[in-house]
N, C-alpha and C positions, 0 to 999 in steps of 0.2 A: 504493500500499500504506500499510496506517497503522499506529500503534504496536504494536496488539494483533495484528497480522500478524507483525509484526516481532520480539515476542518471541515468538510460537510456535513460530518458525525459531530460537529463542535469542541474538537481539541484544541486548544490552545496554542497560538508562540511561540515559540522559545523555549523551555528546560522540557513542559509537558511533548511537545511534539517528536523530544526526541524520545521521549522516554515511549511512547506509545510505538513509534519504533522497533526498540528495543523488547516490546513489551509482544509486539507482533514476530520478531524472529522467535522467542520462547515459546512461544504457544504453538507456534508451526512444528519446532524443535520434540516440543512436549507430542505432539501426531494433534494438536486440533485441527479442522477441517480449516480450511480458508475460509469456504462462505460461514463460519459460525462466525467468524473475529469481528468484524464488523459491527455485532448484533451485542456482544462482550463488551467492547471498545463506550456503545454508548448508553452501556448499565453504569457501566462507569462516569463515564461522563454524566452522568443525570445524579448518581448518588455517589461519589467518591469516597465517603466517610463510611458506606458499607463492605467498599473494598481495601482497606487500608493494608489488610493483614494478609493480600490475598497472594500466594507467591507468584505468582505471573504479570498482575495489575498492579501490585499497591507501589510500585516506586512512582508509575502513572497515577492513580489517585492522587497520592501526596501532592505530585507536582501540578495536578489540575488545584488541587485545592490549596494550595499556595499563589497559585496564580491567582487564584478570589480572592484571598486577602488583600491582595496587593492591589488589586484594581475598587476601582470608588462605582459603588453601587446606587443605584435608583432610586433615590427615594419620594415617590411620590408626594400632594399634599396629603394632611391625614384626610382633610373631607375635598371635594375637587371647588375648585373655584366657580362660581356663579353665573348660570350667563343665562340670557333669555332669548327664544328666539321669534322673529318677524313673519309672518306668512303660516299657509298651509298647507300639508301636500309636501314639503321640503324632501329631497332628496336624503335618504336614509343614510348614504354613504357622506353626504356631509357634514350630518346631527353625529354622527362618530366621530370624524374628526375633530367634530369643537370639542366634544367629551373628553378626546385626548387628550386638547389642550388642555382644558381646564385640570389636570391631573399635575402638571407642569408646578415643580416646587416653588418657580417664577409666577407664575400664575397668578393676578390677582381677582381679574372680573370681566366676561367675555359677552358677545352680543353675534347673533346669528341675522342676514339683513334677507329679504321677503325673496330676494337672487340667488341664494346662497345654488353652489355644483360643487364636484370633488375637485379638490385641487391637491397641490401639494404640502405638504402638513397644517396648516392652517384650508379650512377648504375658502371658497370664493365665496364672496358673501360675508368670509368669519372677520371679528371686530374683537382684540385681544389687548387685554391689558397685564402688563406686568412691569417687574420691581424690578429694575439698576441695571438690566438687561435689553437687548434686543438679535429678533431672532429672523434671519436671513432669508427663509423660506415663505415667514410668518408676512413680510416686506413682499413678496413674489418675486419673481424670475424678470420680469418687466418691469424694473425701478420706476415708481414715481412714472407711470402710464397716467395719462393727465387726457383729459378734456378742456378745447376751448373751442369759443364762439365767437366770430364777429356780426354785430348787425350792421349794414349796411348802409347805404344813403341811396342805391339804388332799388326801383321797382319792381316788386313780389313778379309784373308782366314781361322784365328778363327771363324768367325760367323759361317760356315759352318765345319769346320771341328774339332770343341772343343767346339759346339751349349752346350753340354751335361755342359763344367767345366763352361761354361759361366752362364749357368742357376742356377745350384748347387751356384755360386757365391752371386749371388740377394736371392734367397732365403734362403739360410743360413746364412748372413751379414745383414739383415736387416727386419723388422717386417714389415707387411703392415695391417689396420683393425682399427677401431675405438678403440682405448684405447689398442692398441699393444704396450707391451714392454718388454723389457728383465730382466730377472731375475736378484737378486742380483749377484752370480757368474756368471753372465755374460756380468753385462752393462759395456760400453764404458765409456773411461776416455776423460777430455778433459779439460783444462782448466776453460772456461768457468762455472763451477761447484763451481769452488774457490772464482766467482765474490760473488758484493755484493746481494745477495738475495734478502736482506733485507731492499729495494729501496722503498718497500711498506708494510703495512700489508697484500697486498694477493698476490704480488710474494713469501715471507717469505715461505708463507706456502704450495706455489708448487714446491720449488728445488728436494722434492726426489722426486714426479711425473716427473716434468721434466729431471730429473737421468735417471729412471728405461726406459722415451720413448725416452731419447738423441737416436740417431741415426736410429730412426724404420722414416716411409714413410706415415699408414696413411690411408685418405682415401680419398672420390669424385676423383679430375683428378690429385691426387697426382701418381706419377710412377717413378721408377727406371729402365733405360733399355740402352743397345747396339747397336750400331748401326753406319754407315759408314758416317766421318765426311768427306766432298769435301774441300779442303781451297781452293777460287777463288782469295785469296788478300795474297799475304806471309807476307804482312805489319801483320798480326794476330800474326807472328809470330814463322811458321815454314813453309818450302818451299810448295809451292802449290800441294793438289796431292789428293793423299785419305789415312784416317787411320781411326785406329777403336778406339771408343769412348764412354764414359759412360756418362751418361743424368741424372741425377733428378733432380723431381721439387715436395719440399715439403714444409711446414712453422713449426711455435711455437708446433704445436702440441694440446695436452691437455691443457698447461701449457698456451701458446696464446687464446686458446678459452675463457678458462675463466679468464684469463686481458681483454679482449674485453669485454665479457658478463655483467662483474664489472662497468667497468667504461659509458658502453654505456646504461646500468641501469641510475646507477650514470647523467649523464647527462642528459638524458630525464627528470629524474625528479629535475633535478637544471634550466628547462628551459618546466613549465608547459605549460610556452603561447604560444608554439610552434604549430602551427595547425596541423589539423593529417597529411597533406602530409607532413610536415616537419617534423616530432617526432623523425623520424630518423637521422637528422642529423642538431641531438643537440649536442651543443657544448660545449669546455671545456676550460676557460679562463688559458691562461697558466700563469697568474701572480698568482692564485688562488691554493690551496693547492689541489684539482682534479685534477687542470688542469697539477701542478707539478710533482705530482704521475702517470698519466698516462704516462705522454713523457718519464720519468724514466722506468716504467715499459714497455712501449714501446721499447725503447732501449736496455733491458736486452733482450728481446724476440726477437731482430734481433740478439744483439750475440749469441739465444740461435738458434736459426734457420740455421746463420751459421756452427756455430758447431754440427747443423747436418746432414748437408750436408758432412760437413768435415766427420766425423766418418762413413756415409755410404760410401762416397770413400776409405778411409784409409782403412778399413775391406778388400772392397771389389776388392780391389788395390792388397795388400795384398795377400791375400785368390788365385789369378790368378798369385804373384811372378813377377807380371810388377812394370812398372815405368811409371809416370805422367809424358807427354812434353811438355803439356800445361794445364793451366787450365783456366774458363775465368767462372762468376758467377756476380750474381746481386739479386737485391731482388723486388718484388711489393709487394704491399699493406704494405704500409707506408709513414710517414710524416716527409720530411724533409725541416731545413730551410734553404733558400736560400732567391738569392737575384735576383729581376725582377722586373724591369720599372724602378729603380732606388731604390728598398725598399725593407727593408728582410721583407719576409712572408713565410706561411707555408703551402708547398707544397705535397698537399696527390695525390700519385698514387695507387689509388684502382683499379688493376689487370692492370697496367700501368708500362712501361719497362722504368724509367730511360737513356733519350738520348741525355745526355751533347755532344759536340764537342770531339769526338776521345772516347767517353769511348765508353766500348762494353756491349753486354748484350747481352741474349738470347731468343727467340722467335719460341717459340715452334708449332709444326702444330698438328697433333693429333698419333695417334699409327700408322695410315697406310699415314700420311701424312707428307712434309717431316718440319724438321726446321731449323731456321738460327741464326749465331753466327751472327752478326750484330755493326755497332760502329755508334755513334749517328752524326749528322751534328749539333747539339747545337742550332736547330729554335725556335724560340723564339715563336714563337706564338704557339707553345701546350707546353710553356713550359715546353722547351728543353724534351718532351714525347712518347713513343713510345707505341706499343699495345704490349702488355704483352705474346699474341696466337692467335688463329685463331677466338678464340672467340664463343661461342655457337648460334648455327642457332634454335635450337629448345628444349624445357624444358626435362628434364630427365624423367619426367613421360612420356613426348611427344615420348624419345628416346624408352625405354620399350615399346610404345603401336605400333611402326614402324616397328622395326624389330625385324628379328630372329638371331638366332646365325650359323644358316646354312648361310643366306647372308652374315652375318659377317666373316664369316671363308672363303670363296669365294674368297669377299673383297681384306683381310687381305692374302690370297693364293696368288691371283694373283701380289703383290705385294715384295712376299717374306719375310711377317712377321710373325713371330712366336709370337703368345702372353701366355703367364704364368697362367696370369689369370686377369681380370676384368669384371665387370656390364657390363650391357645393355647400358643401359645408358651414359656408355662412349665409344661409338661405333664411327668410325670416323663420322659418315654419320651425326651424331648429329650437327658435327660442319660448321663452315665457310670453303671453299677456302681458306685457306691458304696464294695463289698464289696470289688473290682479295685483301687480306690484306696489302700481302706487297708491288702491285703496287701502294695503295691505301693511303702508304705512304714513299713514295719515297723519298718526302721531308724533311722526318725526321730523314731515317735509311740506311746507305748503309750496302748490303750485302757483308761479308768476306768468311762466309763460308753455306755451306748446310749440313742438316744432316737427313740423311735418318735410321727411327729406324726399327730396324730388330729384335731382342729379347726384349721384351716389359708384364710388371710386374705389374698389377695396383691391386688395394686392388680386392676382392673378389665379388661376385654377393651376393647381397643381404646389404652390408655395407651402412650406414648413410654417405653422402655427408658431408666431411668436410671443405668444397671450400669453 
């Protein structure tokens, strides 16, 4: 038997692995059949104390016990951290992930939004407050994924009369897809590129890649679209009525993904004691160098994601020779230091929108359903959070298997939506009913305006999702 087979049986690296090899050789010399040995080793791994006196496996048992004594042990909270759920008939896997997060010794309190579905570690739609720590996978792979809306001084009738001009502005002024970037002569300029990218060794080497991708839109559920914004409450900053608006959804692109992957792996390596179901919830102590590094890198990715949207909107608006009447934007997939229940905590909102009292945010539906500009009600039960969208009701794979483009085109045509490009995994029918989601969180946000998408562009079919 080799080291890989021993590892599969649960034998730890090091001295225990060496003793396992000796035990196998001794067992074979005693005439024990080869096929019986794995079962014997498994028995020792599961209960080493019962085999300390065993002539063949005693040394292996002692080595395993020594390893266990020197390794940190996972100690969950005595009582799971409390969390409240919004919405009905949520995906059981997302609820299970939230229950897992509630066991973490650093967890304080959580919430699960009505758009919840399965994610890595923390579910999409999961909100988690912790003490003195940050969890990379609870922030998300696409750090600081963001929504931005620009309300323009162009008539809503431009959508019909000058659709080609609007489409060209999107097609020419941003890029879609994995690795999408601008050539050196086309690169966008923004003060974020003069920020300190040397805050960590990881971000230092990402500056050029980030600059090439500045102003691009990526893949997955990321989009740039024009639509009609119906303002329902003039407190938003404009008189009630209909306006032409530009809406985008994307994050920190390849740079953010690299930061996320590096520190997620580091966190897991530093928490070997975590059971399998909690592995993706490994945290970094904010008093440690890795924790401080990730926090600094996350902040930089937040600035970069905001700059990314700023460049998209600036160039599209300029191409149209238009002016911006109103701007609304917000992060999700981020961690904030906040005060809750009388103490300072780190609040992770993975696919959740900040909804503090009076805070504006954008909650999109899908390419065929409306989104909403909302104002937070500051509900403490949800850690002042709300859903970040409709939320998927089926996986990408299931969506591709369930629908055809002829069905989708008919669906969009009935809603007067023109689709420039997208994959079948992003069709509207793959998402929950946004109206039900909004109704489920009426105590979290109030609706200020409704946005109906009319001209939509996403990454072409075949692109791997980044979200």
